[in-house]
C-alpha positions as CSV (number, residue, x, y, z in Angstrom):
1,X,-87.6,21.3,-10.8
2,X,-87.4,24.1,-8.0
3,X,-89.7,24.0,-4.8
4,X,-93.0,25.8,-4.2
5,X,-94.7,26.2,-0.4
6,X,-97.6,24.1,-0.4
7,X,-99.7,25.9,2.8
8,X,-100.1,29.0,0.7
9,X,-101.7,27.3,-2.7
10,X,-104.7,27.2,-1.1
11,X,-104.7,30.6,-0.1
12,X,-103.8,32.0,-3.2
13,X,-105.8,29.8,-5.1
14,X,-108.8,31.4,-3.9
15,X,-107.2,34.8,-4.2
16,X,-106.3,34.1,-7.9
17,X,-109.9,33.0,-8.9
18,X,-111.7,36.1,-7.6
19,X,-109.6,38.3,-8.8
20,X,-107.2,39.7,-11.8
21,X,-103.7,39.7,-10.6
22,X,-101.5,42.2,-13.1
23,X,-98.1,41.2,-13.0
24,X,-97.2,44.0,-14.9
25,X,-97.8,46.0,-12.0
26,X,-97.0,43.7,-9.3
27,X,-93.7,43.6,-10.1
28,X,-92.9,42.1,-6.4
29,X,-90.8,38.9,-5.2
30,X,-93.5,36.7,-6.7
31,X,-93.4,38.2,-10.3
32,X,-90.3,37.8,-10.7
33,X,-90.0,33.9,-9.3
34,X,-92.7,33.0,-11.7
35,X,-90.4,34.3,-14.8
36,X,-87.7,32.2,-13.3
37,X,-89.9,29.5,-13.1
38,X,-90.8,29.9,-16.2
39,X,-86.9,30.1,-17.4
40,X,-86.4,27.0,-15.8
41,X,-88.8,24.8,-17.4
42,X,-87.8,26.3,-20.5
43,X,-84.0,25.3,-20.0
44,X,-82.6,29.7,-20.4
45,X,-80.5,29.2,-17.5
46,X,-79.1,32.6,-17.7
47,X,-82.9,33.8,-17.2
48,X,-83.8,32.2,-14.6
49,X,-80.3,33.1,-12.5
50,X,-81.4,36.5,-13.2
51,X,-85.1,36.3,-11.9
52,X,-84.2,34.7,-9.1
53,X,-81.6,36.8,-7.7
54,X,-84.0,39.5,-8.4
55,X,-86.9,37.4,-6.6
56,X,-84.6,37.2,-3.7
57,X,-83.3,40.2,-3.4
58,X,-87.2,41.2,-2.7
59,X,-87.4,38.6,-0.1
60,X,-84.8,37.9,2.0
61,X,-83.7,35.1,3.8
62,X,-86.7,33.1,2.1
63,X,-85.7,29.6,2.3
64,X,-87.5,28.6,-1.0
65,X,-86.0,31.1,-2.9
66,X,-82.8,31.2,-1.6
67,X,-83.0,27.4,-2.5
68,X,-83.6,27.9,-5.7
69,X,-81.3,30.5,-6.7
70,X,-78.6,28.2,-5.2
71,X,-80.0,25.9,-8.1
72,X,-79.5,28.8,-10.7
73,X,-75.6,29.2,-9.6
74,X,-75.3,25.8,-9.5
75,X,-76.8,25.2,-13.1
76,X,-74.8,28.5,-14.7
77,X,-71.7,27.2,-13.6
78,X,-70.8,28.8,-10.1
79,X,-70.2,26.6,-7.2
80,X,-69.4,28.5,-5.3
81,X,-72.1,31.0,-4.6
82,X,-74.3,27.6,-4.8
83,X,-73.1,26.1,-2.1
84,X,-72.8,29.1,0.1
85,X,-76.3,30.0,-0.1
86,X,-76.9,26.4,0.3
87,X,-74.9,26.3,3.5
88,X,-76.8,29.7,4.5
89,X,-80.4,27.3,4.5
90,X,-78.3,24.6,6.5
91,X,-77.1,26.8,9.3
92,X,-80.7,27.9,9.9
93,X,-81.9,24.7,10.5
94,X,-83.7,23.8,7.5
95,X,-83.9,20.7,5.4
96,X,-83.4,20.7,1.9
97,X,-83.9,17.8,-0.8
98,X,-80.4,19.2,-2.4
99,X,-78.5,15.5,-2.1
100,X,-81.1,13.6,-4.6
101,X,-81.6,17.1,-6.9
102,X,-79.4,15.9,-9.8
103,X,-79.3,20.2,-10.4
104,X,-76.4,19.9,-7.9
105,X,-74.5,17.0,-10.2
106,X,-71.6,19.6,-10.6
107,X,-71.3,20.1,-7.1
108,X,-70.6,16.3,-5.8
109,X,-67.2,16.4,-6.0
110,X,-66.6,19.6,-3.8
111,X,-66.5,18.8,0.0
112,X,-67.9,21.5,1.3
113,X,-71.2,20.6,-0.6
114,X,-70.7,17.2,1.1
115,X,-70.4,19.6,4.1
116,X,-73.9,21.3,3.5
117,X,-75.3,17.6,2.6
118,X,-74.3,16.4,6.5
119,X,-76.2,19.4,8.1
120,X,-79.1,18.5,6.0
121,X,-79.2,15.6,7.3
122,X,-78.2,16.4,11.0
123,X,-81.2,19.2,10.9
124,X,-83.7,16.0,11.0
125,X,-82.8,14.8,14.3
126,X,-85.4,15.2,16.5
127,X,-85.5,18.3,19.1
128,X,-88.7,17.3,21.7
129,X,-89.2,19.6,24.5
130,X,-93.2,19.2,24.4
131,X,-95.3,16.7,26.6
132,X,-98.7,15.3,25.9
133,X,-101.4,17.7,27.3
134,X,-104.3,15.8,25.8
135,X,-105.5,13.9,23.0
136,X,-109.4,14.6,21.9
137,X,-110.5,10.9,20.8
138,X,-112.2,12.0,17.7
139,X,-110.9,11.9,14.4
140,X,-111.2,14.4,11.2
141,X,-111.6,17.6,13.2
142,X,-109.0,19.2,11.8
143,X,-108.3,21.2,14.6
144,X,-106.6,24.6,14.0
145,X,-107.0,26.8,17.1
146,X,-107.1,25.9,20.7
147,X,-107.7,28.1,23.4
148,X,-107.5,28.6,27.5
149,X,-110.4,29.8,29.9
150,X,-108.7,30.4,32.9
151,X,-111.5,31.1,35.1
152,X,-112.6,27.4,34.4
153,X,-109.5,25.2,33.3
154,X,-111.3,24.5,30.3
155,X,-110.0,24.5,27.0
156,X,-111.1,25.1,23.8
157,X,-110.5,23.6,20.3
158,X,-111.9,24.2,17.2
159,X,-112.6,22.2,13.8
160,X,-111.4,23.3,10.8
161,X,-113.4,20.3,8.5
162,X,-116.5,19.5,10.9
163,X,-117.2,23.0,11.8
164,X,-117.8,22.9,15.2
165,X,-116.1,24.8,18.4
166,X,-115.5,21.7,21.6
167,X,-114.9,22.4,24.9
168,X,-111.8,20.1,26.7
169,X,-110.8,19.2,30.0
170,X,-107.3,18.8,30.9
171,X,-108.1,14.7,30.8
172,X,-109.0,15.1,27.2
173,X,-112.8,14.3,27.6
174,X,-114.7,17.1,24.9
175,X,-118.3,18.1,24.4
176,X,-119.3,20.2,21.9
177,X,-119.4,24.1,22.7
178,X,-120.7,25.3,19.3
179,X,-121.7,24.1,15.7
180,X,-122.5,24.4,12.3
181,X,-125.9,24.9,13.1
182,X,-125.3,28.6,14.2
183,X,-123.7,29.3,11.0
184,X,-120.2,28.4,11.6
185,X,-117.7,27.9,8.6
186,X,-114.6,26.6,9.5
187,X,-113.3,27.4,12.5
188,X,-109.5,28.9,12.9
189,X,-108.2,30.9,15.4
190,X,-109.9,31.4,18.9
191,X,-109.3,33.4,22.0
192,X,-111.1,34.1,25.4
193,X,-111.6,37.2,26.7
194,X,-112.1,36.1,30.7
195,X,-113.0,39.5,32.0
196,X,-115.9,39.7,29.9
197,X,-116.5,35.8,29.8
198,X,-116.2,36.1,26.0
199,X,-114.8,33.4,23.5
200,X,-113.6,34.9,19.6
201,X,-113.7,33.3,17.0
202,X,-112.4,33.4,13.9
203,X,-114.6,31.8,10.5
204,X,-114.0,30.9,7.1
205,X,-115.7,29.6,4.3
206,X,-113.4,27.3,1.5
207,X,-113.8,24.1,-0.1
208,X,-112.1,22.4,3.0
209,X,-114.6,22.2,5.6
210,X,-118.1,19.7,5.3
211,X,-120.7,20.9,3.5
212,X,-119.1,23.9,2.1
213,X,-121.2,26.2,-0.2
214,X,-119.8,27.5,-3.6
215,X,-121.3,30.5,-3.2
216,X,-120.0,31.1,0.2
217,X,-116.5,30.7,-1.0
218,X,-114.6,33.6,0.3
219,X,-116.7,34.7,3.1
220,X,-115.4,35.3,6.4
221,X,-116.2,36.4,10.1
222,X,-115.4,37.1,13.7
223,X,-118.2,35.6,15.6
224,X,-118.4,36.7,19.5
225,X,-120.0,34.0,22.1
226,X,-121.0,34.0,25.7
227,X,-119.0,31.6,27.3
228,X,-121.0,30.6,30.0
229,X,-124.1,30.1,27.9
230,X,-122.9,29.0,24.4
231,X,-124.7,31.6,22.7
232,X,-123.6,33.3,19.7
233,X,-124.0,37.3,20.3
234,X,-122.6,38.6,17.5
235,X,-121.0,38.0,14.1
236,X,-118.9,40.8,12.4
237,X,-118.0,40.6,8.5
238,X,-115.9,42.9,6.5
239,X,-117.7,45.6,4.6
240,X,-116.1,45.2,1.3
241,X,-117.9,42.0,-0.4
242,X,-116.1,42.4,-4.3
243,X,-113.6,40.5,-2.5
244,X,-112.5,37.0,-1.0
245,X,-111.8,36.8,3.0
246,X,-109.9,34.9,4.9
247,X,-109.8,35.7,8.8
248,X,-107.6,33.2,10.2
249,X,-106.3,34.5,13.8
250,X,-107.0,37.4,16.5
251,X,-106.0,38.6,19.3
252,X,-107.6,41.1,22.3
253,X,-105.9,43.5,23.9
254,X,-107.1,45.3,27.6
255,X,-110.0,47.3,26.2
256,X,-111.7,44.4,25.0
257,X,-111.0,45.4,20.8
258,X,-110.4,41.8,18.9
259,X,-107.7,42.7,15.9
260,X,-107.7,39.9,13.6
261,X,-105.6,39.2,10.3
262,X,-107.1,38.4,6.9
263,X,-104.7,36.4,4.8
264,X,-106.5,37.0,1.6
265,X,-107.2,40.6,1.2
266,X,-103.2,40.7,3.3
267,X,-105.3,43.2,6.2
268,X,-105.7,43.6,10.0
269,X,-109.1,44.3,10.9
270,X,-110.5,45.5,14.3
271,X,-113.7,45.3,16.0
272,X,-113.9,47.9,19.0
273,X,-115.3,46.7,22.3
274,X,-118.1,49.7,21.7
275,X,-119.2,49.3,18.2
276,X,-120.6,46.8,16.1
277,X,-118.7,46.7,12.8
278,X,-115.8,45.5,11.5
279,X,-113.2,47.9,10.6
280,X,-110.2,47.6,8.2
281,X,-107.6,49.1,11.0
282,X,-105.0,48.8,7.9
283,X,-104.4,46.7,4.6
284,X,-102.2,46.1,1.6
285,X,-98.8,45.9,1.3
286,X,-96.1,45.6,2.6
287,X,-98.4,42.3,3.8
288,X,-99.3,39.6,1.3
289,X,-100.1,36.7,4.0
290,X,-100.9,38.2,7.3
291,X,-101.1,35.4,10.0
292,X,-100.2,35.4,13.6
293,X,-100.2,38.6,15.7
294,X,-100.0,39.3,19.2
295,X,-99.2,43.0,21.4
296,X,-96.3,44.5,23.2
297,X,-96.5,44.3,26.5
298,X,-98.0,48.0,26.5
299,X,-100.2,47.2,23.4
300,X,-99.0,50.4,22.1
301,X,-97.7,48.1,19.0
302,X,-98.8,44.8,17.2
303,X,-96.5,42.2,16.2
304,X,-98.1,40.7,12.7
305,X,-96.4,37.6,11.4
306,X,-96.9,37.4,7.3
307,X,-96.6,33.8,5.9
308,X,-94.9,35.1,3.3
309,X,-92.9,38.2,4.0
310,X,-91.6,37.9,7.8
311,X,-92.7,39.3,11.0
312,X,-93.8,43.0,11.1
313,X,-94.8,45.4,13.7
314,X,-97.0,47.9,13.7
315,X,-97.4,50.9,15.9
316,X,-101.5,51.2,16.5
317,X,-101.5,55.3,16.8
318,X,-99.9,56.1,13.6
319,X,-100.1,52.6,12.0
320,X,-97.0,53.0,10.5
321,X,-95.5,49.0,9.9
322,X,-91.9,48.7,10.0
323,X,-89.9,44.9,9.4
324,X,-88.8,43.2,11.7
325,X,-84.8,42.4,10.1
326,X,-83.2,39.4,11.3
327,X,-80.3,37.2,9.9
328,X,-82.3,34.0,9.3
329,X,-85.5,33.4,8.3
330,X,-88.7,34.4,10.0
331,X,-91.2,33.2,7.3
332,X,-93.7,30.4,7.7
333,X,-95.2,31.5,10.9
334,X,-98.4,30.9,11.5
335,X,-99.1,31.2,15.2
336,X,-97.1,34.1,17.0
337,X,-97.0,34.9,20.7
338,X,-95.1,37.1,22.4
339,X,-93.2,36.1,25.7
340,X,-90.7,37.6,28.1
341,X,-88.5,39.8,25.6
342,X,-89.3,37.7,22.7
343,X,-91.5,35.9,20.3
344,X,-92.8,32.2,20.1
345,X,-93.7,31.4,16.4
346,X,-95.0,27.8,15.4
347,X,-93.4,28.1,12.0
348,X,-95.1,25.5,9.9
349,X,-94.0,27.0,6.3
350,X,-90.3,25.4,6.6
351,X,-88.6,21.9,6.5
352,X,-88.8,20.9,9.0
353,X,-92.1,22.4,10.9
354,X,-91.4,23.9,14.1
355,X,-91.7,25.7,17.4
356,X,-89.1,28.4,17.8
357,X,-88.2,31.3,20.1
358,X,-87.4,34.5,18.7
359,X,-85.5,37.1,21.3
360,X,-86.2,40.8,20.4
361,X,-83.8,43.4,20.7
362,X,-84.8,46.3,23.0
363,X,-85.8,48.5,20.5
364,X,-87.7,45.2,18.4
365,X,-86.1,46.2,15.3
366,X,-84.0,43.0,15.4
367,X,-84.2,39.6,16.2
368,X,-80.9,39.3,18.2
369,X,-81.0,34.9,18.2
370,X,-83.2,32.2,17.1
371,X,-83.6,29.0,18.9
372,X,-86.1,26.0,18.1
373,X,-87.8,24.6,20.7
374,X,-89.3,21.5,18.9
375,X,-88.4,20.1,15.7
376,X,-88.8,16.7,14.0
377,X,-91.2,15.7,16.5
378,X,-93.2,12.2,15.1
379,X,-96.3,13.6,16.4
380,X,-96.2,16.6,14.2
381,X,-98.4,16.5,11.2
382,X,-98.5,20.6,10.4
383,X,-98.9,22.0,13.8
384,X,-100.9,25.1,14.0
385,X,-101.9,27.5,16.8
386,X,-101.6,27.6,20.5
387,X,-102.2,29.6,23.7
388,X,-100.0,30.7,26.2
389,X,-101.0,29.6,30.2
390,X,-98.3,31.6,32.2
391,X,-95.5,30.0,31.4
392,X,-96.7,27.1,29.6
393,X,-97.4,26.9,26.1
394,X,-100.1,25.1,24.8
395,X,-100.2,23.9,20.7
396,X,-101.9,22.2,18.4
397,X,-99.2,19.3,16.6
398,X,-101.5,17.4,14.2
399,X,-103.9,19.4,12.9
400,X,-103.4,17.2,9.8
401,X,-104.7,19.8,6.6
402,X,-103.4,17.4,4.6
403,X,-105.8,14.6,5.2
404,X,-108.4,17.0,3.6
405,X,-108.1,17.5,-0.6
406,X,-108.8,20.6,-2.6
407,X,-112.6,19.5,-3.2
408,X,-113.4,18.5,0.6
409,X,-112.8,15.1,0.3
410,X,-111.5,13.5,4.2
411,X,-109.1,11.0,3.8
412,X,-110.6,7.4,5.6
413,X,-110.8,7.1,9.1
414,X,-107.7,4.6,9.3
415,X,-105.3,7.3,7.6
416,X,-106.8,10.0,10.4
417,X,-105.4,10.6,14.0
418,X,-106.7,11.9,17.2
419,X,-106.2,15.5,17.6
420,X,-103.4,16.1,19.6
421,X,-102.7,19.2,21.7
422,X,-98.8,19.7,23.2
423,X,-97.6,21.5,26.2
424,X,-93.9,23.1,26.6
425,X,-92.7,24.4,29.4
426,X,-91.1,28.5,28.5
């Protein structure tokens, strides 16, 4: 059966339960993929191929679509096309279950297919560049992000499930900085504004957090805390309450303006340093599920990783949005960080989940090179967000999102692990 992405299911379940998705009007890649899946189930393989081609054309270098298109080619007796697509996914360092997929039975006798299977196996070999930074001795946090205060040397760890923020020393000693008592929902992306002594936090209400209330579903906020006192100074929420929202990550510019992504309404918001409002900066196409974001060095442009569409460059003056082209996949990126002419990405929407480095062309219009920094680390259990500290990159290695089911039930303690932050020297 064709593959589907797991991490986006929660986002789109929330979206579709609130909005009417008019497929007849929005004939994008998802529309044609849904038609292809229906045709596959009905064993109408010619229609399956036709619609998979359309879906793939609209969302280039999408690994799942490439794999499913390879399935369609194989089922329509086009072995050369099927193997070529599988080879491309293998060359991207990805892993797919082609060896056990009976849809490829017609390819078993081909030496080219066997070579692809061997490459998929090779892609399972761990590449580990990190060292342990610290472990927090508390289970069930489901940490999403880590922030760093250079003035004190303290880290801040967010908890998705327990709705709190911890301060953590470099040895892993922790204490509560903020909690559900502050009105926190699930705590997602965070950033420290060291100059102004502030901690900025994205908080969103959803079923995978403790004490979830149905009436809070789809609510979200950008919170501003005083680093010294821990006091909540301000709470910014989208003005449009007719739509569900999910503020997941943020970035702060030199002036103190905060830009944050909304994965549900597909938008970027801004809270200006001299305003008490959360403004919609840009919304809708080409974004589907914007996630991590960071500035160019001059802060005139903004990189935005869309989980389902790739990486975009937004001109902050004109609001013009351009996709950054590549010959490999830049989908499934959660955290995104600019570093010396490259983007560091936490790509948890592909198999294997990994930390990658995307080298930018001088005009910022193309990724010239792709490098896997870390993949197949046994510690990994859905790595999420991180923070750059000079030449070191710290990131959540095991968020364990899968330990909370869609009803909000947490896995038993014996199946949970302590939260681990790893460090990579770039």
